[in-house]
Jmol script that loads the backbone (N, CA, C; Angstrom):
load data "model"
ATOM      1  N   MET A   1       0.850  -1.180   0.000  1.00  0.00           N
ATOM      2  CA  MET A   1       0.000   0.000   0.000  1.00  0.00           C
ATOM      3  C   MET A   1       0.894   1.240   0.000  1.00  0.00           C
ATOM      4  N   ALA A   2       0.327   2.391  -0.236  1.00  0.00           N
ATOM      5  CA  ALA A   2       1.094   3.633  -0.289  1.00  0.00           C
ATOM      6  C   ALA A   2       0.917   4.383   1.032  1.00  0.00           C
ATOM      7  N   HIS A   3       1.918   4.255   1.902  1.00  0.00           N
ATOM      8  CA  HIS A   3       1.873   4.844   3.234  1.00  0.00           C
ATOM      9  C   HIS A   3       3.320   5.019   3.689  1.00  0.00           C
ATOM     10  N   PRO A   4       3.640   6.037   4.483  1.00  0.00           N
ATOM     11  CA  PRO A   4       5.032   6.243   4.900  1.00  0.00           C
ATOM     12  C   PRO A   4       5.614   5.088   5.718  1.00  0.00           C
ATOM     13  N   VAL A   5       4.765   4.341   6.412  1.00  0.00           N
ATOM     14  CA  VAL A   5       5.181   3.164   7.161  1.00  0.00           C
ATOM     15  C   VAL A   5       4.659   1.958   6.379  1.00  0.00           C
ATOM     16  N   ILE A   6       5.409   0.891   6.326  1.00  0.00           N
ATOM     17  CA  ILE A   6       4.977  -0.279   5.565  1.00  0.00           C
ATOM     18  C   ILE A   6       3.611  -0.753   6.060  1.00  0.00           C
ATOM     19  N   CYS A   7       2.683  -0.872   5.128  1.00  0.00           N
ATOM     20  CA  CYS A   7       1.333  -1.344   5.408  1.00  0.00           C
ATOM     21  C   CYS A   7       0.922  -2.294   4.294  1.00  0.00           C
ATOM     22  N   TYR A   8       0.040  -3.197   4.626  1.00  0.00           N
ATOM     23  CA  TYR A   8      -0.417  -4.183   3.654  1.00  0.00           C
ATOM     24  C   TYR A   8      -1.928  -4.159   3.551  1.00  0.00           C
ATOM     25  N   GLY A   9      -2.410  -4.412   2.360  1.00  0.00           N
ATOM     26  CA  GLY A   9      -3.813  -4.672   2.127  1.00  0.00           C
ATOM     27  C   GLY A   9      -3.952  -6.168   1.912  1.00  0.00           C
ATOM     28  N   VAL A  10      -5.114  -6.703   2.224  1.00  0.00           N
ATOM     29  CA  VAL A  10      -5.315  -8.145   2.080  1.00  0.00           C
ATOM     30  C   VAL A  10      -6.719  -8.437   1.557  1.00  0.00           C
ATOM     31  N   THR A  11      -6.843  -9.609   0.964  1.00  0.00           N
ATOM     32  CA  THR A  11      -8.157 -10.175   0.680  1.00  0.00           C
ATOM     33  C   THR A  11      -8.189 -11.562   1.307  1.00  0.00           C
ATOM     34  N   ILE A  12      -9.310 -11.894   1.887  1.00  0.00           N
ATOM     35  CA  ILE A  12      -9.503 -13.191   2.526  1.00  0.00           C
ATOM     36  C   ILE A  12     -10.720 -13.831   1.871  1.00  0.00           C
ATOM     37  N   LYS A  13     -10.506 -14.997   1.292  1.00  0.00           N
ATOM     38  CA  LYS A  13     -11.585 -15.695   0.587  1.00  0.00           C
ATOM     39  C   LYS A  13     -12.095 -16.862   1.421  1.00  0.00           C
ATOM     40  N   SER A  14     -13.428 -16.977   1.488  1.00  0.00           N
ATOM     41  CA  SER A  14     -14.041 -18.088   2.208  1.00  0.00           C
ATOM     42  C   SER A  14     -15.471 -18.258   1.722  1.00  0.00           C
ATOM     43  N   ASN A  15     -15.845 -19.487   1.456  1.00  0.00           N
ATOM     44  CA  ASN A  15     -17.221 -19.804   1.061  1.00  0.00           C
ATOM     45  C   ASN A  15     -17.749 -18.922  -0.065  1.00  0.00           C
ATOM     46  N   GLY A  16     -16.904 -18.631  -1.044  1.00  0.00           N
ATOM     47  CA  GLY A  16     -17.320 -17.859  -2.203  1.00  0.00           C
ATOM     48  C   GLY A  16     -17.413 -16.363  -1.978  1.00  0.00           C
ATOM     49  N   LYS A  17     -17.014 -15.892  -0.808  1.00  0.00           N
ATOM     50  CA  LYS A  17     -17.036 -14.454  -0.511  1.00  0.00           C
ATOM     51  C   LYS A  17     -15.616 -13.972  -0.262  1.00  0.00           C
ATOM     52  N   VAL A  18     -15.421 -12.667  -0.463  1.00  0.00           N
ATOM     53  CA  VAL A  18     -14.090 -12.084  -0.299  1.00  0.00           C
ATOM     54  C   VAL A  18     -14.185 -10.854   0.598  1.00  0.00           C
ATOM     55  N   LEU A  19     -13.436 -10.887   1.694  1.00  0.00           N
ATOM     56  CA  LEU A  19     -13.290  -9.733   2.578  1.00  0.00           C
ATOM     57  C   LEU A  19     -12.030  -9.002   2.153  1.00  0.00           C
ATOM     58  N   GLY A  20     -12.158  -7.725   1.826  1.00  0.00           N
ATOM     59  CA  GLY A  20     -11.005  -6.904   1.467  1.00  0.00           C
ATOM     60  C   GLY A  20     -10.705  -5.902   2.557  1.00  0.00           C
ATOM     61  N   TYR A  21      -9.428  -5.674   2.777  1.00  0.00           N
ATOM     62  CA  TYR A  21      -8.980  -4.705   3.785  1.00  0.00           C
ATOM     63  C   TYR A  21      -7.833  -3.909   3.180  1.00  0.00           C
ATOM     64  N   THR A  22      -7.962  -2.593   3.151  1.00  0.00           N
ATOM     65  CA  THR A  22      -6.938  -1.773   2.499  1.00  0.00           C
ATOM     66  C   THR A  22      -5.728  -1.493   3.373  1.00  0.00           C
ATOM     67  N   GLY A  23      -5.858  -1.625   4.689  1.00  0.00           N
ATOM     68  CA  GLY A  23      -4.791  -1.128   5.542  1.00  0.00           C
ATOM     69  C   GLY A  23      -4.692   0.377   5.362  1.00  0.00           C
ATOM     70  N   ASP A  24      -3.647   0.973   5.911  1.00  0.00           N
ATOM     71  CA  ASP A  24      -3.431   2.415   5.745  1.00  0.00           C
ATOM     72  C   ASP A  24      -2.881   2.646   4.350  1.00  0.00           C
ATOM     73  N   SER A  25      -3.519   3.524   3.596  1.00  0.00           N
ATOM     74  CA  SER A  25      -3.036   3.770   2.244  1.00  0.00           C
ATOM     75  C   SER A  25      -3.680   4.989   1.621  1.00  0.00           C
ATOM     76  N   LYS A  26      -2.929   5.592   0.725  1.00  0.00           N
ATOM     77  CA  LYS A  26      -3.492   6.554  -0.205  1.00  0.00           C
ATOM     78  C   LYS A  26      -4.237   5.753  -1.266  1.00  0.00           C
ATOM     79  N   LEU A  27      -4.981   6.434  -2.105  1.00  0.00           N
ATOM     80  CA  LEU A  27      -5.669   5.770  -3.200  1.00  0.00           C
ATOM     81  C   LEU A  27      -4.645   5.327  -4.247  1.00  0.00           C
ATOM     82  N   THR A  28      -4.627   4.029  -4.529  1.00  0.00           N
ATOM     83  CA  THR A  28      -3.688   3.458  -5.493  1.00  0.00           C
ATOM     84  C   THR A  28      -4.397   2.374  -6.306  1.00  0.00           C
ATOM     85  N   LYS A  29      -3.711   1.887  -7.308  1.00  0.00           N
ATOM     86  CA  LYS A  29      -4.225   0.751  -8.093  1.00  0.00           C
ATOM     87  C   LYS A  29      -4.426  -0.466  -7.190  1.00  0.00           C
ATOM     88  N   ASN A  30      -3.551  -0.650  -6.197  1.00  0.00           N
ATOM     89  CA  ASN A  30      -3.699  -1.777  -5.274  1.00  0.00           C
ATOM     90  C   ASN A  30      -5.010  -1.684  -4.498  1.00  0.00           C
ATOM     91  N   VAL A  31      -5.366  -0.484  -4.061  1.00  0.00           N
ATOM     92  CA  VAL A  31      -6.644  -0.290  -3.366  1.00  0.00           C
ATOM     93  C   VAL A  31      -7.788  -0.650  -4.312  1.00  0.00           C
ATOM     94  N   GLU A  32      -7.714  -0.165  -5.536  1.00  0.00           N
ATOM     95  CA  GLU A  32      -8.753  -0.463  -6.535  1.00  0.00           C
ATOM     96  C   GLU A  32      -8.857  -1.965  -6.777  1.00  0.00           C
ATOM     97  N   ASN A  33      -7.718  -2.648  -6.886  1.00  0.00           N
ATOM     98  CA  ASN A  33      -7.723  -4.097  -7.121  1.00  0.00           C
ATOM     99  C   ASN A  33      -8.365  -4.857  -5.966  1.00  0.00           C
ATOM    100  N   ILE A  34      -8.075  -4.438  -4.747  1.00  0.00           N
ATOM    101  CA  ILE A  34      -8.704  -5.069  -3.584  1.00  0.00           C
ATOM    102  C   ILE A  34     -10.215  -4.849  -3.627  1.00  0.00           C
ATOM    103  N   ALA A  35     -10.633  -3.626  -3.909  1.00  0.00           N
ATOM    104  CA  ALA A  35     -12.064  -3.298  -3.928  1.00  0.00           C
ATOM    105  C   ALA A  35     -12.810  -4.101  -4.980  1.00  0.00           C
ATOM    106  N   LYS A  36     -12.246  -4.197  -6.174  1.00  0.00           N
ATOM    107  CA  LYS A  36     -12.999  -4.877  -7.230  1.00  0.00           C
ATOM    108  C   LYS A  36     -13.092  -6.382  -7.031  1.00  0.00           C
ATOM    109  N   LYS A  37     -12.234  -6.968  -6.205  1.00  0.00           N
ATOM    110  CA  LYS A  37     -12.295  -8.404  -5.900  1.00  0.00           C
ATOM    111  C   LYS A  37     -13.219  -8.705  -4.725  1.00  0.00           C
ATOM    112  N   SER A  38     -13.576  -7.683  -3.955  1.00  0.00           N
ATOM    113  CA  SER A  38     -14.214  -7.890  -2.652  1.00  0.00           C
ATOM    114  C   SER A  38     -15.731  -7.993  -2.713  1.00  0.00           C
ATOM    115  N   THR A  39     -16.249  -8.811  -1.819  1.00  0.00           N
ATOM    116  CA  THR A  39     -17.674  -8.873  -1.532  1.00  0.00           C
ATOM    117  C   THR A  39     -18.003  -7.840  -0.454  1.00  0.00           C
ATOM    118  N   PHE A  40     -17.051  -7.641   0.438  1.00  0.00           N
ATOM    119  CA  PHE A  40     -17.180  -6.706   1.558  1.00  0.00           C
ATOM    120  C   PHE A  40     -15.805  -6.070   1.755  1.00  0.00           C
ATOM    121  N   LEU A  41     -15.765  -4.744   1.912  1.00  0.00           N
ATOM    122  CA  LEU A  41     -14.496  -4.016   1.997  1.00  0.00           C
ATOM    123  C   LEU A  41     -14.429  -3.183   3.267  1.00  0.00           C
ATOM    124  N   ILE A  42     -13.281  -3.224   3.910  1.00  0.00           N
ATOM    125  CA  ILE A  42     -12.982  -2.322   5.029  1.00  0.00           C
ATOM    126  C   ILE A  42     -11.861  -1.432   4.525  1.00  0.00           C
ATOM    127  N   ALA A  43     -12.115  -0.130   4.467  1.00  0.00           N
ATOM    128  CA  ALA A  43     -11.162   0.781   3.819  1.00  0.00           C
ATOM    129  C   ALA A  43     -10.846   1.991   4.679  1.00  0.00           C
ATOM    130  N   ASP A  44      -9.603   2.401   4.621  1.00  0.00           N
ATOM    131  CA  ASP A  44      -9.050   3.540   5.345  1.00  0.00           C
ATOM    132  C   ASP A  44      -9.591   4.842   4.764  1.00  0.00           C
ATOM    133  N   GLY A  45     -10.444   5.513   5.503  1.00  0.00           N
ATOM    134  CA  GLY A  45     -10.988   6.806   5.085  1.00  0.00           C
ATOM    135  C   GLY A  45     -10.794   7.827   6.188  1.00  0.00           C
ATOM    136  N   ALA A  46      -9.563   8.171   6.457  1.00  0.00           N
ATOM    137  CA  ALA A  46      -9.191   8.930   7.651  1.00  0.00           C
ATOM    138  C   ALA A  46      -9.641  10.390   7.646  1.00  0.00           C
ATOM    139  N   PHE A  47      -9.854  10.967   6.470  1.00  0.00           N
ATOM    140  CA  PHE A  47     -10.092  12.414   6.406  1.00  0.00           C
ATOM    141  C   PHE A  47     -11.430  12.771   5.786  1.00  0.00           C
ATOM    142  N   LEU A  48     -11.980  13.890   6.231  1.00  0.00           N
ATOM    143  CA  LEU A  48     -13.062  14.528   5.493  1.00  0.00           C
ATOM    144  C   LEU A  48     -12.416  15.279   4.333  1.00  0.00           C
ATOM    145  N   GLN A  49     -13.174  15.517   3.297  1.00  0.00           N
ATOM    146  CA  GLN A  49     -12.611  16.142   2.099  1.00  0.00           C
ATOM    147  C   GLN A  49     -12.027  17.524   2.390  1.00  0.00           C
ATOM    148  N   LYS A  50     -12.612  18.265   3.315  1.00  0.00           N
ATOM    149  CA  LYS A  50     -12.123  19.616   3.631  1.00  0.00           C
ATOM    150  C   LYS A  50     -10.703  19.597   4.188  1.00  0.00           C
ATOM    151  N   ASP A  51     -10.283  18.475   4.755  1.00  0.00           N
ATOM    152  CA  ASP A  51      -8.953  18.361   5.351  1.00  0.00           C
ATOM    153  C   ASP A  51      -8.004  17.507   4.512  1.00  0.00           C
ATOM    154  N   PHE A  52      -8.482  17.054   3.374  1.00  0.00           N
ATOM    155  CA  PHE A  52      -7.707  16.126   2.548  1.00  0.00           C
ATOM    156  C   PHE A  52      -6.907  16.860   1.479  1.00  0.00           C
ATOM    157  N   ASN A  53      -5.715  16.345   1.208  1.00  0.00           N
ATOM    158  CA  ASN A  53      -4.963  16.718   0.011  1.00  0.00           C
ATOM    159  C   ASN A  53      -4.141  15.501  -0.407  1.00  0.00           C
ATOM    160  N   GLU A  54      -3.599  15.529  -1.596  1.00  0.00           N
ATOM    161  CA  GLU A  54      -2.896  14.370  -2.156  1.00  0.00           C
ATOM    162  C   GLU A  54      -1.631  13.993  -1.392  1.00  0.00           C
ATOM    163  N   ASN A  55      -1.143  14.861  -0.527  1.00  0.00           N
ATOM    164  CA  ASN A  55       0.054  14.557   0.261  1.00  0.00           C
ATOM    165  C   ASN A  55      -0.257  13.774   1.535  1.00  0.00           C
ATOM    166  N   LYS A  56      -1.537  13.624   1.845  1.00  0.00           N
ATOM    167  CA  LYS A  56      -1.932  12.883   3.051  1.00  0.00           C
ATOM    168  C   LYS A  56      -1.664  11.392   2.838  1.00  0.00           C
ATOM    169  N   PRO A  57      -1.314  10.667   3.899  1.00  0.00           N
ATOM    170  CA  PRO A  57      -0.997   9.238   3.762  1.00  0.00           C
ATOM    171  C   PRO A  57      -2.213   8.311   3.872  1.00  0.00           C
ATOM    172  N   HIS A  58      -3.413   8.875   3.780  1.00  0.00           N
ATOM    173  CA  HIS A  58      -4.645   8.096   3.890  1.00  0.00           C
ATOM    174  C   HIS A  58      -5.655   8.641   2.886  1.00  0.00           C
ATOM    175  N   MET A  59      -6.676   7.848   2.606  1.00  0.00           N
ATOM    176  CA  MET A  59      -7.748   8.301   1.724  1.00  0.00           C
ATOM    177  C   MET A  59      -8.753   9.144   2.511  1.00  0.00           C
ATOM    178  N   SER A  60      -9.569   9.865   1.778  1.00  0.00           N
ATOM    179  CA  SER A  60     -10.680  10.574   2.404  1.00  0.00           C
ATOM    180  C   SER A  60     -11.901   9.654   2.400  1.00  0.00           C
ATOM    181  N   ALA A  61     -12.852   9.953   3.250  1.00  0.00           N
ATOM    182  CA  ALA A  61     -14.083   9.161   3.318  1.00  0.00           C
ATOM    183  C   ALA A  61     -14.799   9.163   1.972  1.00  0.00           C
ATOM    184  N   ILE A  62     -14.805  10.287   1.296  1.00  0.00           N
ATOM    185  CA  ILE A  62     -15.516  10.364   0.005  1.00  0.00           C
ATOM    186  C   ILE A  62     -14.788   9.550  -1.062  1.00  0.00           C
ATOM    187  N   GLN A  63     -13.469   9.477  -1.014  1.00  0.00           N
ATOM    188  CA  GLN A  63     -12.742   8.621  -1.955  1.00  0.00           C
ATOM    189  C   GLN A  63     -13.159   7.162  -1.754  1.00  0.00           C
ATOM    190  N   VAL A  64     -13.245   6.740  -0.506  1.00  0.00           N
ATOM    191  CA  VAL A  64     -13.663   5.370  -0.203  1.00  0.00           C
ATOM    192  C   VAL A  64     -15.089   5.140  -0.704  1.00  0.00           C
ATOM    193  N   ALA A  65     -15.968   6.091  -0.467  1.00  0.00           N
ATOM    194  CA  ALA A  65     -17.359   5.950  -0.902  1.00  0.00           C
ATOM    195  C   ALA A  65     -17.453   5.814  -2.422  1.00  0.00           C
ATOM    196  N   LYS A  66     -16.676   6.579  -3.134  1.00  0.00           N
ATOM    197  CA  LYS A  66     -16.696   6.509  -4.601  1.00  0.00           C
ATOM    198  C   LYS A  66     -16.174   5.164  -5.101  1.00  0.00           C
ATOM    199  N   ILE A  67     -15.164   4.633  -4.448  1.00  0.00           N
ATOM    200  CA  ILE A  67     -14.659   3.303  -4.808  1.00  0.00           C
ATOM    201  C   ILE A  67     -15.737   2.256  -4.551  1.00  0.00           C
ATOM    202  N   ALA A  68     -16.399   2.355  -3.409  1.00  0.00           N
ATOM    203  CA  ALA A  68     -17.458   1.405  -3.068  1.00  0.00           C
ATOM    204  C   ALA A  68     -18.551   1.414  -4.131  1.00  0.00           C
ATOM    205  N   LYS A  69     -18.956   2.573  -4.543  1.00  0.00           N
ATOM    206  CA  LYS A  69     -19.996   2.682  -5.573  1.00  0.00           C
ATOM    207  C   LYS A  69     -19.484   2.157  -6.909  1.00  0.00           C
ATOM    208  N   ARG A  70     -18.279   2.526  -7.291  1.00  0.00           N
ATOM    209  CA  ARG A  70     -17.715   2.099  -8.584  1.00  0.00           C
ATOM    210  C   ARG A  70     -17.709   0.579  -8.710  1.00  0.00           C
ATOM    211  N   TYR A  71     -17.324  -0.108  -7.635  1.00  0.00           N
ATOM    212  CA  TYR A  71     -17.221  -1.566  -7.679  1.00  0.00           C
ATOM    213  C   TYR A  71     -18.424  -2.275  -7.045  1.00  0.00           C
ATOM    214  N   LYS A  72     -19.417  -1.475  -6.651  1.00  0.00           N
ATOM    215  CA  LYS A  72     -20.647  -2.014  -6.057  1.00  0.00           C
ATOM    216  C   LYS A  72     -20.338  -3.000  -4.933  1.00  0.00           C
ATOM    217  N   VAL A  73     -19.484  -2.559  -4.028  1.00  0.00           N
ATOM    218  CA  VAL A  73     -19.068  -3.402  -2.909  1.00  0.00           C
ATOM    219  C   VAL A  73     -19.488  -2.741  -1.595  1.00  0.00           C
ATOM    220  N   LYS A  74     -20.156  -3.511  -0.740  1.00  0.00           N
ATOM    221  CA  LYS A  74     -20.503  -3.013   0.591  1.00  0.00           C
ATOM    222  C   LYS A  74     -19.207  -2.699   1.327  1.00  0.00           C
ATOM    223  N   THR A  75     -19.124  -1.509   1.901  1.00  0.00           N
ATOM    224  CA  THR A  75     -17.871  -1.025   2.462  1.00  0.00           C
ATOM    225  C   THR A  75     -18.091  -0.362   3.811  1.00  0.00           C
ATOM    226  N   VAL A  76     -17.154  -0.616   4.710  1.00  0.00           N
ATOM    227  CA  VAL A  76     -17.103   0.085   5.986  1.00  0.00           C
ATOM    228  C   VAL A  76     -15.891   1.006   5.945  1.00  0.00           C
ATOM    229  N   ILE A  77     -16.122   2.280   6.201  1.00  0.00           N
ATOM    230  CA  ILE A  77     -15.034   3.252   6.250  1.00  0.00           C
ATOM    231  C   ILE A  77     -14.419   3.188   7.636  1.00  0.00           C
ATOM    232  N   SER A  78     -13.118   2.886   7.669  1.00  0.00           N
ATOM    233  CA  SER A  78     -12.423   2.733   8.947  1.00  0.00           C
ATOM    234  C   SER A  78     -11.319   3.768   9.086  1.00  0.00           C
ATOM    235  N   HIS A  79     -10.629   3.709  10.212  1.00  0.00           N
ATOM    236  CA  HIS A  79      -9.483   4.566  10.505  1.00  0.00           C
ATOM    237  C   HIS A  79      -9.847   6.045  10.397  1.00  0.00           C
ATOM    238  N   ILE A  80     -11.030   6.369  10.842  1.00  0.00           N
ATOM    239  CA  ILE A  80     -11.544   7.739  10.781  1.00  0.00           C
ATOM    240  C   ILE A  80     -10.814   8.595  11.803  1.00  0.00           C
ATOM    241  N   GLY A  81     -10.451   9.792  11.397  1.00  0.00           N
ATOM    242  CA  GLY A  81      -9.731  10.694  12.289  1.00  0.00           C
ATOM    243  C   GLY A  81     -10.465  10.898  13.605  1.00  0.00           C
ATOM    244  N   TYR A  82      -9.709  10.914  14.688  1.00  0.00           N
ATOM    245  CA  TYR A  82     -10.289  11.035  16.036  1.00  0.00           C
ATOM    246  C   TYR A  82     -11.055  12.338  16.225  1.00  0.00           C
ATOM    247  N   ASN A  83     -10.753  13.330  15.413  1.00  0.00           N
ATOM    248  CA  ASN A  83     -11.374  14.646  15.578  1.00  0.00           C
ATOM    249  C   ASN A  83     -12.704  14.788  14.835  1.00  0.00           C
ATOM    250  N   TYR A  84     -13.159  13.709  14.159  1.00  0.00           N
ATOM    251  CA  TYR A  84     -14.426  13.768  13.427  1.00  0.00           C
ATOM    252  C   TYR A  84     -15.519  13.013  14.168  1.00  0.00           C
ATOM    253  N   LEU A  85     -16.698  13.592  14.165  1.00  0.00           N
ATOM    254  CA  LEU A  85     -17.877  12.904  14.688  1.00  0.00           C
ATOM    255  C   LEU A  85     -18.407  11.966  13.606  1.00  0.00           C
ATOM    256  N   ASP A  86     -18.979  10.847  14.013  1.00  0.00           N
ATOM    257  CA  ASP A  86     -19.564   9.909  13.049  1.00  0.00           C
ATOM    258  C   ASP A  86     -20.558  10.623  12.136  1.00  0.00           C
ATOM    259  N   GLU A  87     -21.319  11.545  12.709  1.00  0.00           N
ATOM    260  CA  GLU A  87     -22.333  12.265  11.937  1.00  0.00           C
ATOM    261  C   GLU A  87     -21.706  13.090  10.823  1.00  0.00           C
ATOM    262  N   GLU A  88     -20.519  13.655  11.064  1.00  0.00           N
ATOM    263  CA  GLU A  88     -19.840  14.427  10.028  1.00  0.00           C
ATOM    264  C   GLU A  88     -19.443  13.539   8.847  1.00  0.00           C
ATOM    265  N   VAL A  89     -18.901  12.387   9.175  1.00  0.00           N
ATOM    266  CA  VAL A  89     -18.464  11.467   8.123  1.00  0.00           C
ATOM    267  C   VAL A  89     -19.680  10.943   7.367  1.00  0.00           C
ATOM    268  N   THR A  90     -20.714  10.543   8.086  1.00  0.00           N
ATOM    269  CA  THR A  90     -21.928  10.052   7.451  1.00  0.00           C
ATOM    270  C   THR A  90     -22.538  11.114   6.546  1.00  0.00           C
ATOM    271  N   SER A  91     -22.544  12.349   6.994  1.00  0.00           N
ATOM    272  CA  SER A  91     -23.080  13.440   6.187  1.00  0.00           C
ATOM    273  C   SER A  91     -22.281  13.607   4.890  1.00  0.00           C
ATOM    274  N   GLU A  92     -20.973  13.482   4.984  1.00  0.00           N
ATOM    275  CA  GLU A  92     -20.131  13.658   3.790  1.00  0.00           C
ATOM    276  C   GLU A  92     -20.387  12.574   2.745  1.00  0.00           C
ATOM    277  N   VAL A  93     -20.658  11.365   3.188  1.00  0.00           N
ATOM    278  CA  VAL A  93     -20.858  10.250   2.244  1.00  0.00           C
ATOM    279  C   VAL A  93     -22.345   9.935   2.048  1.00  0.00           C
ATOM    280  N   ASN A  94     -23.199  10.871   2.403  1.00  0.00           N
ATOM    281  CA  ASN A  94     -24.647  10.676   2.383  1.00  0.00           C
ATOM    282  C   ASN A  94     -25.171  10.119   1.056  1.00  0.00           C
ATOM    283  N   ASN A  95     -24.621  10.541  -0.054  1.00  0.00           N
ATOM    284  CA  ASN A  95     -25.086  10.081  -1.366  1.00  0.00           C
ATOM    285  C   ASN A  95     -24.636   8.667  -1.700  1.00  0.00           C
ATOM    286  N   TYR A  96     -23.850   8.055  -0.832  1.00  0.00           N
ATOM    287  CA  TYR A  96     -23.285   6.725  -1.090  1.00  0.00           C
ATOM    288  C   TYR A  96     -23.698   5.697  -0.035  1.00  0.00           C
ATOM    289  N   LEU A  97     -24.705   6.003   0.767  1.00  0.00           N
ATOM    290  CA  LEU A  97     -25.057   5.146   1.899  1.00  0.00           C
ATOM    291  C   LEU A  97     -25.589   3.777   1.489  1.00  0.00           C
ATOM    292  N   ASP A  98     -25.936   3.586   0.220  1.00  0.00           N
ATOM    293  CA  ASP A  98     -26.292   2.245  -0.253  1.00  0.00           C
ATOM    294  C   ASP A  98     -25.070   1.338  -0.272  1.00  0.00           C
ATOM    295  N   PHE A  99     -23.879   1.943  -0.294  1.00  0.00           N
ATOM    296  CA  PHE A  99     -22.640   1.181  -0.410  1.00  0.00           C
ATOM    297  C   PHE A  99     -21.743   1.260   0.826  1.00  0.00           C
ATOM    298  N   VAL A 100     -21.825   2.353   1.576  1.00  0.00           N
ATOM    299  CA  VAL A 100     -20.889   2.548   2.682  1.00  0.00           C
ATOM    300  C   VAL A 100     -21.586   2.799   4.005  1.00  0.00           C
ATOM    301  N   SER A 101     -20.835   2.477   5.061  1.00  0.00           N
ATOM    302  CA  SER A 101     -21.222   2.863   6.412  1.00  0.00           C
ATOM    303  C   SER A 101     -19.951   3.257   7.143  1.00  0.00           C
ATOM    304  N   VAL A 102     -20.123   3.937   8.253  1.00  0.00           N
ATOM    305  CA  VAL A 102     -19.000   4.392   9.060  1.00  0.00           C
ATOM    306  C   VAL A 102     -18.754   3.357  10.157  1.00  0.00           C
ATOM    307  N   ALA A 103     -17.511   2.924  10.301  1.00  0.00           N
ATOM    308  CA  ALA A 103     -17.164   1.922  11.314  1.00  0.00           C
ATOM    309  C   ALA A 103     -17.573   2.406  12.696  1.00  0.00           C
ATOM    310  N   LYS A 104     -18.113   1.482  13.469  1.00  0.00           N
ATOM    311  CA  LYS A 104     -18.509   1.775  14.850  1.00  0.00           C
ATOM    312  C   LYS A 104     -17.969   0.672  15.754  1.00  0.00           C
ATOM    313  N   GLU A 105     -17.498   1.068  16.918  1.00  0.00           N
ATOM    314  CA  GLU A 105     -16.988   0.082  17.878  1.00  0.00           C
ATOM    315  C   GLU A 105     -18.080  -0.914  18.246  1.00  0.00           C
ATOM    316  N   ASP A 106     -17.638  -2.141  18.517  1.00  0.00           N
ATOM    317  CA  ASP A 106     -18.524  -3.211  18.980  1.00  0.00           C
ATOM    318  C   ASP A 106     -19.640  -3.557  18.003  1.00  0.00           C
ATOM    319  N   THR A 107     -19.423  -3.321  16.713  1.00  0.00           N
ATOM    320  CA  THR A 107     -20.410  -3.650  15.702  1.00  0.00           C
ATOM    321  C   THR A 107     -19.960  -4.892  14.951  1.00  0.00           C
ATOM    322  N   VAL A 108     -20.902  -5.773  14.685  1.00  0.00           N
ATOM    323  CA  VAL A 108     -20.632  -6.976  13.902  1.00  0.00           C
ATOM    324  C   VAL A 108     -21.155  -6.740  12.491  1.00  0.00           C
ATOM    325  N   TYR A 109     -20.331  -7.013  11.500  1.00  0.00           N
ATOM    326  CA  TYR A 109     -20.710  -6.856  10.103  1.00  0.00           C
ATOM    327  C   TYR A 109     -20.755  -8.239   9.460  1.00  0.00           C
ATOM    328  N   ASN A 110     -21.824  -8.513   8.754  1.00  0.00           N
ATOM    329  CA  ASN A 110     -21.939  -9.791   8.053  1.00  0.00           C
ATOM    330  C   ASN A 110     -21.412  -9.634   6.638  1.00  0.00           C
ATOM    331  N   VAL A 111     -20.535 -10.541   6.258  1.00  0.00           N
ATOM    332  CA  VAL A 111     -19.953 -10.497   4.915  1.00  0.00           C
ATOM    333  C   VAL A 111     -20.814 -11.337   3.991  1.00  0.00           C
TER     334      VAL A 111
END
end "model"
wireframe off; spacefill off
backbone 0.3
color backbone group
């Protein structure tokens, strides 16, 4: 993945389904490849668009939402900045809620 510290993305296949995980990363072809193979994706969306620029080492929530829609993959946005409220992130990706949700502690997601 593209991050200042070595990070890995993975796909895990089981029973005909694929769980994808981007790890910490900027938007790259590797992220796209993981997304298009996945049945369910957990993706690093650390920033709101207002705080994002191409020099950041993570994707924005809206970038993750657009990937989810492009590949029609159910996605959980993870690694959200500590300074953002869930409502802020949800509001930013409001047009993509058929594909994405914001990660919440103690939540179980079915793949």
